[in-house]
TORPA-4810 file (N, C-alpha, C, O; in nm, 3 decimals):
<nodes>
NODE_1_6.242_-9.215_-2.065_6.384_-9.236_-2.086_6.419_-9.378_-2.048_6.383_-9.427_-1.941_M
NODE_2_6.489_-9.442_-2.136_6.532_-9.579_-2.109_6.682_-9.581_-2.085_6.749_-9.479_-2.096_T
NODE_3_6.733_-9.696_-2.053_6.877_-9.710_-2.031_6.958_-9.671_-2.153_7.069_-9.621_-2.140_R
NODE_4_6.902_-9.695_-2.271_6.974_-9.669_-2.395_6.950_-9.529_-2.450_6.992_-9.499_-2.562_E
NODE_5_6.884_-9.445_-2.375_6.850_-9.312_-2.422_6.975_-9.235_-2.463_7.072_-9.226_-2.387_T
NODE_6_6.972_-9.179_-2.583_7.081_-9.095_-2.631_7.038_-8.950_-2.616_6.941_-8.906_-2.678_A
NODE_7_7.108_-8.875_-2.535_7.078_-8.734_-2.514_7.141_-8.656_-2.628_7.262_-8.664_-2.650_V
NODE_8_7.060_-8.579_-2.700_7.111_-8.504_-2.814_7.135_-8.357_-2.782_7.222_-8.295_-2.841_T
NODE_9_7.059_-8.301_-2.689_7.075_-8.160_-2.651_7.047_-8.144_-2.503_6.961_-8.212_-2.447_D
NODE_10_7.120_-8.053_-2.439_7.098_-8.021_-2.298_7.097_-7.869_-2.286_7.187_-7.801_-2.334_V
NODE_11_6.994_-7.817_-2.221_6.981_-7.673_-2.198_6.962_-7.649_-2.050_6.892_-7.725_-1.983_Y
NODE_12_7.022_-7.544_-1.998_7.001_-7.504_-1.859_6.887_-7.403_-1.860_6.891_-7.304_-1.933_R
NODE_13_6.786_-7.427_-1.779_6.669_-7.340_-1.775_6.652_-7.282_-1.636_6.692_-7.343_-1.537_A
NODE_14_6.594_-7.165_-1.628_6.559_-7.108_-1.499_6.429_-7.171_-1.453_6.355_-7.226_-1.535_T
NODE_15_6.399_-7.163_-1.325_6.272_-7.216_-1.274_6.155_-7.150_-1.345_6.054_-7.214_-1.372_A
NODE_16_6.170_-7.022_-1.375_6.064_-6.948_-1.445_6.049_-6.994_-1.589_5.943_-6.976_-1.649_E
NODE_17_6.152_-7.054_-1.645_6.149_-7.099_-1.784_6.087_-7.237_-1.801_6.069_-7.283_-1.914_G
NODE_18_6.053_-7.302_-1.690_5.990_-7.433_-1.698_5.839_-7.412_-1.710_5.778_-7.355_-1.620_V
NODE_19_5.779_-7.456_-1.820_5.635_-7.436_-1.838_5.556_-7.499_-1.723_5.594_-7.603_-1.669_P
NODE_20_5.447_-7.434_-1.686_5.368_-7.483_-1.572_5.309_-7.621_-1.596_5.280_-7.693_-1.500_S
NODE_21_5.292_-7.660_-1.721_5.235_-7.791_-1.751_5.342_-7.897_-1.781_5.309_-8.009_-1.822_D
NODE_22_5.468_-7.861_-1.762_5.578_-7.954_-1.792_5.592_-8.058_-1.682_5.567_-8.031_-1.565_A
NODE_23_5.632_-8.177_-1.721_5.667_-8.280_-1.625_5.814_-8.263_-1.592_5.898_-8.254_-1.682_T
NODE_24_5.845_-8.258_-1.464_5.984_-8.242_-1.421_6.024_-8.369_-1.347_5.961_-8.408_-1.248_V
NODE_25_6.128_-8.431_-1.395_6.182_-8.549_-1.327_6.300_-8.505_-1.242_6.378_-8.419_-1.281_R
NODE_26_6.312_-8.565_-1.126_6.424_-8.534_-1.038_6.538_-8.630_-1.068_6.517_-8.743_-1.113_H
NODE_27_6.656_-8.584_-1.043_6.778_-8.660_-1.071_6.768_-8.804_-1.021_6.805_-8.897_-1.093_Y
NODE_28_6.718_-8.823_-0.899_6.713_-8.958_-0.843_6.610_-9.049_-0.910_6.605_-9.168_-0.880_D
NODE_29_6.526_-8.995_-0.999_6.429_-9.075_-1.073_6.486_-9.127_-1.206_6.422_-9.210_-1.272_E
NODE_30_6.602_-9.081_-1.244_6.660_-9.119_-1.373_6.720_-9.259_-1.367_6.761_-9.305_-1.260_L
NODE_31_6.725_-9.326_-1.482_6.794_-9.456_-1.485_6.942_-9.436_-1.449_7.000_-9.332_-1.480_P
NODE_32_7.000_-9.533_-1.384_7.138_-9.522_-1.337_7.237_-9.478_-1.444_7.319_-9.391_-1.417_T
NODE_33_7.233_-9.535_-1.566_7.332_-9.491_-1.666_7.322_-9.340_-1.696_7.423_-9.273_-1.717_P
NODE_34_7.199_-9.288_-1.699_7.184_-9.145_-1.726_7.227_-9.062_-1.605_7.284_-8.955_-1.622_L
NODE_35_7.200_-9.110_-1.485_7.246_-9.039_-1.364_7.398_-9.028_-1.365_7.453_-8.925_-1.327_K
NODE_36_7.464_-9.134_-1.409_7.610_-9.131_-1.412_7.664_-9.035_-1.516_7.770_-8.976_-1.498_E
NODE_37_7.590_-9.018_-1.627_7.636_-8.929_-1.737_7.594_-8.784_-1.718_7.658_-8.695_-1.773_R
NODE_38_7.488_-8.759_-1.641_7.431_-8.624_-1.632_7.532_-8.517_-1.589_7.534_-8.411_-1.651_L
NODE_39_7.614_-8.539_-1.487_7.709_-8.433_-1.449_7.798_-8.386_-1.564_7.824_-8.266_-1.576_P
NODE_40_7.844_-8.477_-1.648_7.929_-8.434_-1.759_7.845_-8.369_-1.870_7.895_-8.281_-1.941_S
NODE_41_7.721_-8.411_-1.885_7.635_-8.350_-1.987_7.602_-8.205_-1.953_7.601_-8.120_-2.041_L
NODE_42_7.576_-8.176_-1.826_7.534_-8.041_-1.789_7.650_-7.942_-1.784_7.628_-7.821_-1.784_V
NODE_43_7.773_-7.992_-1.780_7.889_-7.902_-1.783_7.887_-7.811_-1.904_7.928_-7.695_-1.896_D
NODE_44_7.841_-7.863_-2.016_7.839_-7.787_-2.140_7.698_-7.740_-2.179_7.674_-7.703_-2.294_D
NODE_45_7.607_-7.743_-2.083_7.469_-7.706_-2.113_7.460_-7.558_-2.152_7.515_-7.471_-2.085_A
NODE_46_7.389_-7.533_-2.260_7.367_-7.396_-2.304_7.255_-7.335_-2.219_7.150_-7.396_-2.199_A
NODE_47_7.279_-7.215_-2.170_7.176_-7.146_-2.093_7.072_-7.091_-2.189_7.106_-7.042_-2.296_A
NODE_48_6.947_-7.100_-2.151_6.843_-7.045_-2.236_6.728_-6.995_-2.149_6.698_-7.054_-2.045_C
NODE_49_6.666_-6.887_-2.192_6.552_-6.835_-2.119_6.426_-6.911_-2.154_6.336_-6.924_-2.072_E
NODE_50_6.419_-6.961_-2.276_6.305_-7.040_-2.320_6.358_-7.159_-2.398_6.433_-7.143_-2.494_Q
NODE_51_6.319_-7.277_-2.356_6.369_-7.397_-2.423_6.304_-7.408_-2.560_6.195_-7.357_-2.582_V
NODE_52_6.372_-7.475_-2.652_6.315_-7.494_-2.785_6.184_-7.570_-2.777_6.163_-7.650_-2.686_P
NODE_53_6.096_-7.546_-2.871_5.967_-7.614_-2.870_5.979_-7.750_-2.936_5.926_-7.773_-3.045_E
NODE_54_6.048_-7.839_-2.869_6.061_-7.977_-2.914_6.030_-8.065_-2.795_6.030_-8.019_-2.681_T
NODE_55_6.004_-8.189_-2.822_5.971_-8.281_-2.713_6.097_-8.314_-2.635_6.199_-8.349_-2.693_E
NODE_56_6.089_-8.303_-2.505_6.203_-8.331_-2.419_6.158_-8.348_-2.276_6.038_-8.354_-2.248_G
NODE_57_6.252_-8.355_-2.187_6.226_-8.379_-2.046_6.301_-8.278_-1.962_6.418_-8.250_-1.986_T
NODE_58_6.233_-8.222_-1.862_6.299_-8.136_-1.766_6.349_-8.221_-1.652_6.279_-8.310_-1.605_F
NODE_59_6.472_-8.194_-1.608_6.531_-8.267_-1.497_6.580_-8.166_-1.395_6.650_-8.070_-1.430_V
NODE_60_6.544_-8.186_-1.269_6.593_-8.100_-1.160_6.718_-8.168_-1.104_6.712_-8.278_-1.049_K
NODE_61_6.831_-8.100_-1.121_6.959_-8.152_-1.072_7.016_-8.042_-0.985_6.957_-8.012_-0.882_F
NODE_62_7.127_-7.982_-1.019_7.178_-7.867_-0.945_7.104_-7.741_-0.988_7.113_-7.638_-0.922_T
NODE_63_7.034_-7.751_-1.098_6.953_-7.646_-1.158_6.848_-7.721_-1.238_6.840_-7.844_-1.228_D
NODE_64_6.768_-7.651_-1.316_6.675_-7.720_-1.405_6.744_-7.740_-1.539_6.808_-7.648_-1.591_Y
NODE_65_6.732_-7.858_-1.595_6.791_-7.888_-1.725_6.685_-7.951_-1.813_6.601_-8.028_-1.766_Y
NODE_66_6.689_-7.916_-1.939_6.597_-7.969_-2.037_6.677_-8.062_-2.126_6.773_-8.019_-2.191_Y
NODE_67_6.638_-8.188_-2.131_6.711_-8.287_-2.210_6.625_-8.326_-2.330_6.509_-8.363_-2.315_L
NODE_68_6.683_-8.319_-2.447_6.616_-8.370_-2.567_6.688_-8.498_-2.603_6.811_-8.501_-2.614_R
NODE_69_6.610_-8.603_-2.622_6.668_-8.735_-2.642_6.615_-8.800_-2.767_6.510_-8.761_-2.819_C
NODE_70_6.687_-8.898_-2.815_6.644_-8.980_-2.929_6.605_-9.116_-2.878_6.565_-9.203_-2.956_E
</nodes>
């Protein structure tokens, strides 16, 4: 994820829904612009038991979130 990363989808995942081989980034590892936007992005996050099979990033914030970016 770069400073210019455009987040296209956000999903709220359970800890059990995070694949064992997934890379999970913690909130404090994100670039500052994304850290500033994340709280508003997760407000509308769709809950899902299994994230879509697309390339994305898991982020541990107040819960686990899966971000798909362009």
